[in-house]
BAKOLZA-280664 format. One line per field, with one value per atom (N, C-alpha, C): residue number from 1; residue in one letter; atom name; x, y, z. Coordinates in Angstrom, 2 decimals, m for minus. Layout:
BAKOLZA-280664
k = [NUM; ...]
r = [A; ...]
a = [CA; ...]
c1 = [X; ...]
c2 = [Y; ...]
c3 = [Z; ...]
This chain:
BAKOLZA-280664
k = [1; 1; 1; 2; 2; 2; 3; 3; 3; 4; 4; 4; 5; 5; 5; 6; 6; 6; 7; 7; 7; 8; 8; 8; 9; 9; 9; 10; 10; 10; 11; 11; 11; 12; 12; 12; 13; 13; 13; 14; 14; 14; 15; 15; 15; 16; 16; 16; 17; 17; 17; 18; 18; 18; 19; 19; 19; 20; 20; 20; 21; 21; 21; 22; 22; 22; 23; 23; 23; 24; 24; 24; 25; 25; 25; 26; 26; 26; 27; 27; 27; 28; 28; 28; 29; 29; 29; 30; 30; 30; 31; 31; 31; 32; 32; 32; 33; 33; 33; 34; 34; 34; 35; 35; 35; 36; 36; 36; 37; 37; 37; 38; 38; 38; 39; 39; 39; 40; 40; 40; 41; 41; 41; 42; 42; 42; 43; 43; 43; 44; 44; 44; 45; 45; 45; 46; 46; 46; 47; 47; 47; 48; 48; 48; 49; 49; 49; 50; 50; 50; 51; 51; 51; 52; 52; 52; 53; 53; 53; 54; 54; 54; 55; 55; 55; 56; 56; 56; 57; 57; 57; 58; 58; 58; 59; 59; 59; 60; 60; 60; 61; 61; 61; 62; 62; 62; 63; 63; 63; 64; 64; 64; 65; 65; 65; 66; 66; 66; 67; 67; 67; 68; 68; 68; 69; 69; 69; 70; 70; 70; 71; 71; 71; 72; 72; 72; 73; 73; 73; 74; 74; 74; 75; 75; 75; 76; 76; 76; 77; 77; 77; 78; 78; 78; 79; 79; 79; 80; 80; 80; 81; 81; 81; 82; 82; 82; 83; 83; 83; 84; 84; 84; 85; 85; 85; 86; 86; 86; 87; 87; 87; 88; 88; 88; 89; 89; 89; 90; 90; 90; 91; 91; 91; 92; 92; 92; 93; 93; 93; 94; 94; 94; 95; 95; 95; 96; 96; 96; 97; 97; 97; 98; 98; 98; 99; 99; 99; 100; 100; 100; 101; 101; 101; 102; 102; 102; 103; 103; 103; 104; 104; 104; 105; 105; 105; 106; 106; 106; 107; 107; 107; 108; 108; 108; 109; 109; 109; 110; 110; 110; 111; 111; 111; 112; 112; 112; 113; 113; 113; 114; 114; 114; 115; 115; 115; 116; 116; 116]
r = [M; M; M; D; D; D; L; L; L; S; S; S; V; V; V; V; V; V; S; S; S; L; L; L; L; L; L; K; K; K; D; D; D; F; F; F; G; G; G; A; A; A; I; I; I; P; P; P; M; M; M; M; M; M; I; I; I; V; V; V; L; L; L; I; I; I; C; C; C; V; V; V; V; V; V; A; A; A; L; L; L; L; L; L; L; L; L; K; K; K; D; D; D; I; I; I; K; K; K; K; K; K; E; E; E; L; L; L; S; S; S; S; S; S; V; V; V; S; S; S; K; K; K; N; N; N; I; I; I; E; E; E; E; E; E; I; I; I; K; K; K; A; A; A; E; E; E; L; L; L; L; L; L; D; D; D; K; K; K; I; I; I; A; A; A; D; D; D; L; L; L; K; K; K; Q; Q; Q; H; H; H; S; S; S; D; D; D; E; E; E; K; K; K; D; D; D; A; A; A; D; D; D; L; L; L; K; K; K; E; E; E; R; R; R; V; V; V; L; L; L; D; D; D; I; I; I; E; E; E; K; K; K; K; K; K; L; L; L; Y; Y; Y; M; M; M; S; S; S; Q; Q; Q; R; R; R; E; E; E; T; T; T; V; V; V; T; T; T; K; K; K; E; E; E; Q; Q; Q; F; F; F; Y; Y; Y; K; K; K; H; H; H; L; L; L; E; E; E; G; G; G; W; W; W; R; R; R; S; S; S; D; D; D; L; L; L; D; D; D; A; A; A; I; I; I; A; A; A; K; K; K; L; L; L; I; I; I; R; R; R; S; S; S; K; K; K; E; E; E; N; N; N; G; G; G]
a = [N; CA; C; N; CA; C; N; CA; C; N; CA; C; N; CA; C; N; CA; C; N; CA; C; N; CA; C; N; CA; C; N; CA; C; N; CA; C; N; CA; C; N; CA; C; N; CA; C; N; CA; C; N; CA; C; N; CA; C; N; CA; C; N; CA; C; N; CA; C; N; CA; C; N; CA; C; N; CA; C; N; CA; C; N; CA; C; N; CA; C; N; CA; C; N; CA; C; N; CA; C; N; CA; C; N; CA; C; N; CA; C; N; CA; C; N; CA; C; N; CA; C; N; CA; C; N; CA; C; N; CA; C; N; CA; C; N; CA; C; N; CA; C; N; CA; C; N; CA; C; N; CA; C; N; CA; C; N; CA; C; N; CA; C; N; CA; C; N; CA; C; N; CA; C; N; CA; C; N; CA; C; N; CA; C; N; CA; C; N; CA; C; N; CA; C; N; CA; C; N; CA; C; N; CA; C; N; CA; C; N; CA; C; N; CA; C; N; CA; C; N; CA; C; N; CA; C; N; CA; C; N; CA; C; N; CA; C; N; CA; C; N; CA; C; N; CA; C; N; CA; C; N; CA; C; N; CA; C; N; CA; C; N; CA; C; N; CA; C; N; CA; C; N; CA; C; N; CA; C; N; CA; C; N; CA; C; N; CA; C; N; CA; C; N; CA; C; N; CA; C; N; CA; C; N; CA; C; N; CA; C; N; CA; C; N; CA; C; N; CA; C; N; CA; C; N; CA; C; N; CA; C; N; CA; C; N; CA; C; N; CA; C; N; CA; C; N; CA; C; N; CA; C; N; CA; C; N; CA; C; N; CA; C; N; CA; C; N; CA; C; N; CA; C; N; CA; C; N; CA; C; N; CA; C; N; CA; C; N; CA; C; N; CA; C; N; CA; C; N; CA; C; N; CA; C]
c1 = [91.02; 89.96; 89.49; 87.80; 87.11; 86.27; 86.83; 86.19; 84.82; 84.18; 82.84; 81.68; 80.78; 79.94; 79.09; 78.81; 78.33; 78.81; 80.28; 81.27; 81.48; 81.30; 81.93; 80.42; 79.25; 78.22; 77.70; 78.12; 78.46; 79.09; 80.62; 81.51; 81.03; 81.26; 80.40; 79.49; 78.13; 76.72; 76.38; 75.15; 74.20; 75.04; 74.89; 74.94; 76.04; 77.01; 78.69; 78.74; 78.80; 78.96; 77.58; 77.16; 75.85; 76.62; 77.26; 78.08; 78.97; 79.54; 81.13; 80.95; 79.57; 78.73; 78.45; 77.95; 77.47; 78.63; 79.76; 81.01; 81.33; 81.23; 81.87; 81.08; 80.03; 79.03; 79.21; 79.00; 79.22; 80.88; 81.33; 83.32; 82.70; 81.93; 82.23; 81.16; 79.92; 78.94; 80.32; 80.65; 81.77; 82.63; 83.34; 84.33; 83.32; 82.44; 81.38; 80.88; 80.49; 80.61; 81.51; 82.70; 83.68; 84.13; 83.99; 84.20; 82.92; 81.73; 80.40; 80.76; 81.46; 82.05; 82.55; 83.28; 84.95; 84.38; 83.08; 82.81; 81.75; 81.01; 80.74; 81.26; 82.64; 83.83; 84.00; 84.25; 84.84; 83.80; 82.54; 81.25; 81.25; 80.93; 81.58; 82.46; 83.93; 85.11; 84.83; 83.84; 83.79; 83.12; 81.31; 80.41; 81.13; 82.51; 82.53; 83.49; 83.74; 85.03; 83.63; 83.04; 82.18; 81.42; 81.16; 80.15; 81.28; 82.73; 84.03; 83.87; 83.87; 83.94; 82.50; 81.72; 80.55; 80.30; 80.75; 80.84; 81.69; 83.26; 84.22; 83.67; 82.54; 82.32; 80.95; 79.87; 79.29; 80.30; 80.78; 81.37; 81.91; 82.82; 83.36; 81.97; 80.69; 79.95; 79.36; 79.17; 78.83; 79.74; 80.85; 81.63; 81.75; 81.48; 81.47; 80.14; 79.00; 77.68; 77.42; 78.42; 78.67; 79.01; 80.53; 80.84; 80.17; 79.67; 79.05; 77.64; 76.94; 75.73; 76.59; 77.50; 78.33; 78.21; 78.93; 78.81; 77.61; 76.60; 75.67; 74.97; 74.86; 74.47; 75.47; 76.43; 77.06; 77.37; 76.15; 76.48; 75.12; 73.93; 72.88; 72.92; 73.69; 73.53; 74.40; 75.20; 75.86; 74.49; 74.31; 73.20; 71.95; 71.98; 70.59; 70.92; 72.66; 73.30; 72.90; 73.79; 73.36; 71.77; 70.97; 69.75; 69.48; 69.98; 69.08; 69.88; 71.04; 72.16; 71.22; 70.84; 70.56; 69.33; 68.59; 67.70; 66.94; 65.86; 64.90; 64.70; 64.97; 64.81; 63.89; 62.51; 61.13; 61.83; 62.48; 62.06; 63.54; 64.35; 65.14; 64.69; 64.01; 63.08; 62.55; 61.51; 60.63; 61.49; 62.81; 63.62; 64.00; 64.21; 64.86; 64.10; 62.73; 61.55; 62.05; 61.74; 61.47; 63.00; 63.81; 65.50; 65.58; 65.47; 65.23; 64.96; 63.96; 62.46; 63.41; 63.95; 64.84; 66.38; 66.79; 67.67; 67.89; 66.31; 66.06; 65.65; 65.12; 64.96; 66.05; 67.17; 68.44; 69.04; 69.14; 70.03; 69.13; 67.57; 66.97; 67.68; 67.57; 68.09; 69.59; 70.54; 71.47; 71.62; 71.36; 70.86; 70.36; 69.59; 68.93; 69.52; 70.38; 71.63; 72.24; 72.49; 73.76; 73.77; 72.24; 71.80; 71.23; 70.66; 70.45; 71.18]
c2 = [111.23; 112.62; 111.62; 111.22; 110.60; 111.33; 110.55; 111.87; 111.20; 110.45; 109.87; 111.02; 110.97; 112.19; 112.47; 111.64; 111.19; 111.82; 111.55; 112.67; 113.79; 114.07; 115.43; 116.89; 115.83; 116.20; 117.13; 115.69; 116.51; 117.41; 117.53; 117.95; 119.86; 119.85; 121.34; 121.61; 120.64; 120.75; 120.76; 120.74; 120.80; 121.84; 122.85; 124.45; 124.28; 124.00; 124.33; 123.26; 121.58; 120.73; 121.02; 121.09; 121.77; 123.00; 123.71; 124.78; 123.81; 123.23; 122.70; 121.35; 121.08; 119.76; 120.71; 122.19; 123.17; 123.54; 123.69; 124.51; 123.15; 121.70; 120.95; 120.08; 120.45; 120.14; 121.68; 122.59; 123.67; 123.49; 123.33; 122.49; 122.03; 120.60; 119.32; 120.21; 120.89; 121.67; 122.76; 123.22; 124.17; 122.91; 122.25; 121.11; 120.73; 120.09; 119.35; 120.33; 122.24; 122.74; 123.10; 122.80; 123.17; 121.90; 120.49; 119.63; 119.70; 120.22; 120.57; 121.17; 122.59; 123.68; 123.09; 121.80; 121.30; 120.56; 119.41; 118.87; 119.28; 120.32; 121.17; 121.49; 121.82; 122.62; 121.55; 120.26; 119.38; 118.63; 118.93; 118.79; 119.59; 120.73; 121.84; 121.27; 121.13; 120.83; 119.71; 119.19; 117.63; 117.63; 118.44; 118.69; 120.10; 120.67; 121.80; 120.29; 119.38; 118.56; 116.88; 117.31; 116.37; 117.08; 118.13; 119.11; 119.47; 119.46; 119.51; 118.05; 117.18; 115.88; 115.59; 116.02; 116.22; 116.42; 118.02; 118.82; 118.38; 117.83; 117.67; 115.71; 115.00; 113.74; 114.62; 115.59; 115.34; 116.03; 116.67; 117.30; 116.21; 115.24; 114.26; 113.84; 113.36; 112.54; 113.28; 114.30; 115.32; 115.28; 115.32; 115.18; 113.96; 112.76; 111.08; 111.19; 112.05; 112.01; 112.29; 113.53; 114.36; 113.29; 112.54; 111.56; 110.54; 109.88; 109.10; 109.34; 110.63; 111.31; 111.38; 112.03; 112.56; 110.89; 109.89; 108.20; 107.90; 107.87; 107.41; 107.85; 109.55; 110.03; 109.85; 109.21; 108.85; 107.20; 106.37; 104.95; 105.04; 105.80; 106.17; 106.85; 107.48; 107.97; 106.50; 106.10; 105.13; 103.62; 103.59; 102.90; 103.29; 104.29; 104.97; 104.64; 105.08; 105.06; 103.81; 102.29; 101.11; 100.88; 101.23; 100.79; 101.56; 102.60; 103.31; 102.14; 102.10; 101.51; 99.46; 99.39; 97.53; 97.29; 96.13; 96.21; 94.47; 94.95; 93.79; 92.38; 91.45; 89.92; 90.53; 90.89; 91.33; 92.39; 93.77; 94.19; 93.21; 92.81; 92.22; 91.55; 90.25; 89.59; 90.20; 91.47; 92.12; 92.64; 93.25; 93.88; 92.46; 91.94; 90.75; 89.36; 89.90; 89.08; 88.99; 87.54; 87.26; 87.51; 87.72; 87.35; 85.74; 85.12; 83.63; 84.36; 84.99; 84.63; 85.59; 86.47; 87.50; 86.94; 85.84; 85.51; 84.65; 83.91; 82.92; 83.86; 84.95; 85.82; 86.52; 86.54; 87.19; 85.94; 84.87; 83.49; 83.02; 83.78; 83.30; 84.23; 85.52; 86.51; 86.39; 85.80; 85.34; 83.95; 83.53; 82.40; 82.64; 83.09; 84.10; 84.85; 85.29; 86.43; 85.37; 84.67; 83.86; 82.59; 82.06; 80.95; 82.17; 83.56; 83.79; 85.15]
c3 = [160.46; 160.31; 159.17; 159.27; 158.35; 157.25; 156.03; 154.85; 154.28; 154.80; 154.39; 154.40; 153.68; 153.15; 154.47; 155.27; 157.02; 158.22; 158.21; 159.00; 158.67; 157.27; 156.89; 157.02; 157.03; 157.18; 158.35; 159.70; 161.02; 161.51; 160.69; 161.27; 160.45; 159.27; 158.96; 158.60; 158.31; 158.04; 157.18; 156.28; 155.27; 153.78; 155.02; 153.60; 153.26; 153.74; 153.36; 152.75; 152.87; 151.63; 150.56; 150.87; 149.15; 148.52; 149.09; 148.12; 147.77; 148.45; 147.58; 146.60; 146.65; 145.56; 144.43; 145.04; 143.68; 142.64; 143.35; 143.14; 142.04; 142.56; 142.13; 140.70; 140.77; 139.65; 138.93; 138.91; 138.28; 137.40; 138.29; 137.33; 135.88; 136.59; 135.71; 134.68; 134.79; 133.83; 132.98; 133.30; 133.04; 131.93; 131.83; 131.09; 130.15; 130.64; 129.95; 128.36; 129.11; 128.08; 126.97; 127.30; 126.99; 126.02; 126.43; 125.23; 124.35; 124.91; 123.53; 122.44; 122.80; 121.91; 120.94; 121.62; 120.64; 119.91; 120.24; 119.45; 118.62; 118.58; 117.86; 116.41; 117.32; 115.99; 115.30; 115.56; 115.49; 113.86; 114.34; 113.35; 112.49; 112.88; 111.54; 110.51; 110.67; 110.42; 109.10; 109.77; 109.33; 108.19; 108.52; 107.75; 106.75; 106.72; 105.39; 104.39; 105.15; 104.39; 103.49; 103.76; 103.68; 102.28; 102.31; 101.83; 100.22; 100.76; 99.73; 98.72; 99.21; 98.65; 97.97; 98.54; 97.75; 96.13; 96.73; 95.22; 94.25; 94.70; 94.01; 93.11; 94.21; 93.00; 92.55; 92.56; 91.96; 90.50; 90.59; 89.08; 88.70; 89.28; 88.67; 87.56; 88.30; 88.11; 86.85; 87.03; 85.90; 84.62; 84.77; 83.26; 82.91; 83.89; 83.60; 82.67; 82.81; 82.63; 81.20; 80.71; 79.64; 78.79; 79.37; 78.71; 77.99; 78.62; 78.56; 77.08; 78.12; 76.89; 75.41; 75.53; 74.06; 73.42; 74.13; 73.76; 73.19; 74.20; 73.67; 72.00; 72.20; 70.65; 69.77; 69.61; 68.45; 68.76; 69.19; 68.98; 68.17; 69.04; 68.02; 67.17; 66.39; 65.04; 64.32; 65.37; 64.67; 64.17; 64.58; 64.95; 63.69; 63.69; 62.69; 61.59; 60.89; 59.77; 59.21; 60.43; 60.23; 59.54; 60.33; 60.13; 58.69; 58.27; 57.42; 55.52; 56.10; 55.45; 55.45; 55.50; 55.48; 55.12; 54.57; 53.92; 54.29; 55.06; 55.32; 54.26; 55.09; 54.03; 53.04; 53.58; 52.83; 51.18; 51.53; 50.69; 49.66; 50.36; 49.12; 48.47; 48.96; 48.36; 47.68; 47.92; 46.67; 45.72; 46.24; 44.64; 44.08; 44.70; 43.73; 42.98; 43.21; 42.51; 41.60; 40.88; 39.50; 38.60; 39.43; 39.10; 37.81; 38.14; 37.71; 36.49; 36.13; 35.13; 34.52; 34.57; 34.19; 33.88; 34.34; 33.91; 32.60; 32.63; 31.62; 30.43; 30.58; 29.44; 28.68; 30.29; 29.05; 28.28; 28.69; 28.67; 27.62; 27.36; 25.70; 24.64; 25.16; 24.64; 24.03; 24.59; 23.96; 23.26; 23.28; 22.78; 21.59; 21.54; 19.86; 18.97; 19.57; 19.12; 18.70; 19.14; 18.77; 17.86; 17.87; 16.97; 15.75; 15.62; 14.75; 13.62]
Protein backbone atom coordinates (compact mmCIF):
# COMPACT_ATOMS: atom_id res chain seq x y z
CA UNK A 1 0.00 0.00 0.00
CA UNK A 2 1.40 3.35 -1.06
CA UNK A 3 1.15 6.14 1.57
CA UNK A 4 1.58 9.11 -0.73
CA UNK A 5 -1.03 11.86 -0.55
CA UNK A 6 -2.22 11.23 -4.10
CA UNK A 7 -2.83 7.54 -3.49
CA UNK A 8 -4.58 8.25 -0.18
CA UNK A 9 -6.86 10.75 -1.96
CA UNK A 10 -7.69 8.12 -4.56
CA UNK A 11 -8.40 5.46 -1.93
CA UNK A 12 -10.41 7.45 0.62
CA UNK A 13 -11.48 10.68 -1.08
CA UNK A 14 -10.90 14.34 -0.25
CA UNK A 15 -13.28 14.69 2.68
CA UNK A 16 -11.74 12.02 4.95
CA UNK A 17 -8.27 13.38 4.14
CA UNK A 18 -9.41 16.90 5.09
CA UNK A 19 -10.79 15.55 8.38
CA UNK A 20 -7.44 13.89 9.12
CA UNK A 21 -5.58 17.10 8.23
CA UNK A 22 -7.91 19.13 10.47
CA UNK A 23 -7.25 16.71 13.35
CA UNK A 24 -3.48 16.98 12.81
CA UNK A 25 -3.68 20.78 12.69
CA UNK A 26 -5.85 20.78 15.84
CA UNK A 27 -3.27 18.62 17.67
CA UNK A 28 -0.48 20.93 16.53
CA UNK A 29 -2.41 23.99 17.69
CA UNK A 30 -3.04 22.32 21.07
CA UNK A 31 0.71 21.66 21.46
CA UNK A 32 1.50 25.22 20.41
CA UNK A 33 -1.02 26.57 22.95
CA UNK A 34 0.52 24.42 25.70
CA UNK A 35 4.03 25.63 24.81
CA UNK A 36 2.80 29.20 24.68
CA UNK A 37 1.32 28.98 28.17
CA UNK A 38 4.60 27.47 29.41
CA UNK A 39 6.56 30.30 27.81
CA UNK A 40 4.16 32.85 29.27
CA UNK A 41 4.62 31.33 32.74
CA UNK A 42 8.42 31.45 32.33
CA UNK A 43 8.22 35.07 31.24
CA UNK A 44 6.20 35.98 34.34
CA UNK A 45 8.71 34.19 36.60
CA UNK A 46 11.64 35.98 34.96
CA UNK A 47 9.76 39.28 35.22
CA UNK A 48 9.16 38.75 38.95
CA UNK A 49 12.85 37.84 39.49
CA UNK A 50 13.97 40.93 37.59
CA UNK A 51 11.66 43.18 39.59
CA UNK A 52 13.05 41.73 42.83
CA UNK A 53 16.62 42.23 41.64
CA UNK A 54 15.86 45.78 40.53
CA UNK A 55 14.30 46.54 43.92
CA UNK A 56 17.38 45.14 45.70
CA UNK A 57 19.72 47.14 43.47
CA UNK A 58 17.66 50.30 44.01
CA UNK A 59 17.82 49.83 47.78
CA UNK A 60 21.59 49.26 47.60
CA UNK A 61 21.97 52.29 45.36
CA UNK A 62 19.89 54.44 47.72
CA UNK A 63 22.07 53.35 50.66
CA UNK A 64 25.23 54.20 48.73
CA UNK A 65 23.74 57.54 47.67
CA UNK A 66 22.92 58.40 51.28
CA UNK A 67 26.47 57.48 52.32
CA UNK A 68 27.96 59.57 49.51
CA UNK A 69 25.69 62.50 50.35
CA UNK A 70 26.82 62.33 53.97
CA UNK A 71 30.47 62.23 52.90
CA UNK A 72 30.00 65.18 50.52
CA UNK A 73 28.35 67.24 53.27
CA UNK A 74 31.21 66.41 55.64
CA UNK A 75 33.78 67.44 53.05
CA UNK A 76 31.85 70.65 52.36
CA UNK A 77 31.91 71.48 56.08
CA UNK A 78 35.65 70.83 56.26
CA UNK A 79 36.26 72.91 53.15
CA UNK A 80 34.18 75.76 54.55
CA UNK A 81 36.06 75.66 57.82
CA UNK A 82 39.37 75.55 55.97
CA UNK A 83 38.38 78.55 53.88
CA UNK A 84 37.37 80.48 56.99
CA UNK A 85 40.69 79.71 58.70
CA UNK A 86 42.95 80.60 55.78
CA UNK A 87 43.91 84.09 54.76
CA UNK A 88 44.43 85.29 51.24
CA UNK A 89 47.79 86.67 50.21
CA UNK A 90 46.36 90.17 49.93
CA UNK A 91 44.85 89.97 53.41
CA UNK A 92 48.19 88.78 54.79
CA UNK A 93 50.16 91.61 53.18
CA UNK A 94 47.55 94.19 54.17
CA UNK A 95 47.67 93.00 57.76
CA UNK A 96 51.47 93.06 57.87
CA UNK A 97 52.08 96.16 55.76
CA UNK A 98 54.54 98.50 57.34
CA UNK A 99 56.09 95.80 59.55
CA UNK A 100 59.57 96.97 58.68
CA UNK A 101 58.84 100.49 59.72
CA UNK A 102 57.30 99.12 62.94
CA UNK A 103 60.45 97.08 63.59
CA UNK A 104 62.64 100.10 62.89
CA UNK A 105 60.57 102.20 65.33
CA UNK A 106 60.88 99.49 67.99
CA UNK A 107 64.63 99.21 67.38
CA UNK A 108 65.02 103.00 67.72
CA UNK A 109 63.00 102.93 70.91
CA UNK A 110 65.18 100.16 72.34
CA UNK A 111 68.36 102.00 71.38
CA UNK A 112 67.12 105.21 72.86
CA UNK A 113 66.25 103.45 76.11
CA UNK A 114 69.68 101.80 76.17
CA UNK A 115 71.45 105.06 75.48
CA UNK A 116 69.25 107.15 77.60
